[in-house]
N, C-alpha and C positions, 0 to 999 in steps of 0.2 A: 504494498499500499504507499503511495506516494502523499506528499503533501496536498497536493493540488485534489487530488479525491478526497482526502481527510476534511480537505475546508469545504468542499462542494457538500459533504455529507453534513457537518456541523452546520452549514450556512442553510440546508434544507429543513434541518431540526430548531432551528432557531426562529419559530414560529409556533405559537400554541396551539394551533389546530393541527399542524403537521407533526406536531411531538405527541397529540392526543391520539391522531390516527398511527402512526408509527408504533404506539404502547399498544395500542388494539389489537393491531397486526402482531406484534411479539406474543401478547397473550394469545391470539386464536393458533399460533402455530401453524403447521405444514397446510392446515385445512385451507388458512385464509381465509379473508372475506369478500364477499359481494360488496359494490359500492352502496346499494340499497340498504344494506345490514349496518354498515359502518356509519352512512347518515341518521341512520334510526337510533342508533347507539349513542352516537356523539352530538346528536341533534344541531346538525350542520345542513345546511341547505346543499341539494346535490350538485349545483354550478361550483358553487365556492369547494366540495370536495375534489368535484374532478380537478380543479386547478392544483390543489393541494396534493392528490394523488400523483398527478404528472410531475410536481417538482420532487417527489419522494423517488418516482421511478426513474428520472433524470438524474438523481444524485446516486442513484445505484442502491440506495436502502430499502426499495420494494419493489417486488417484480409483479408481472402482470400477465395472468394467463386468460385464454377465451376456452370455454369447457359449455360447445350449445352456444347456446344464446348468451350466457352469464359471462361476464369478466370476474375473475376473481384476483383478488391481490395478496398477496405474502409478503414478509418481513423478509430480506434477505439477510440470515444469520452471518453466511459468509463475510458480507461488508460490516455487520455490524461488530462482528469480531476484529475484524482488520481494521477499523476505527478505534477500538478499544485498546487492542495492543500497539498502535501506533502512539497511542496517549499515553500507555506505560513502558513501553520500549524501555526506556533508561530510569526506571523507576528508583530514585535514591541514590543514583550515580552507582548501582550495582551492590550497594548494600543492602543485607535482607531487612524487607522493612513490611512481611508480611501478607503483602499483595501478590497473589498468585497469577500466572498468565490467563488471559481470557479465554474462555471456551466455555460461552454463557449457555448456548444451546447445541451440545456435541450430539444429542439423540434426533435432533431436527433433521429430516431428509427433505432437500427442497424438490425432491424429486425430479432432479435433474434441472431445477431451474438457474438462473444466473442473471 
């Protein structure tokens, strides 16, 4: 993960609605959520939600998959782990500080999603 990717990811999360959307998708796990379910859960207008989902997809934090007539959005856990890893890469100048390497969701299978 490079600095540009991290900045893009953090910039995407630096908005209250996008942060809430991303966190909801993390909770949903590999199944993901449709925009209508997200809009209902978060009480966000569908047009606004569409804009925020696009930003999260462009930042690489969220994937989108069409299944039949529905779009499913999922958190990209490898991207999330990459951002966390970048932020903690040189933690405490190599001294033991009790923070382990990020591996938030090793059991989540993205089903080939990238």
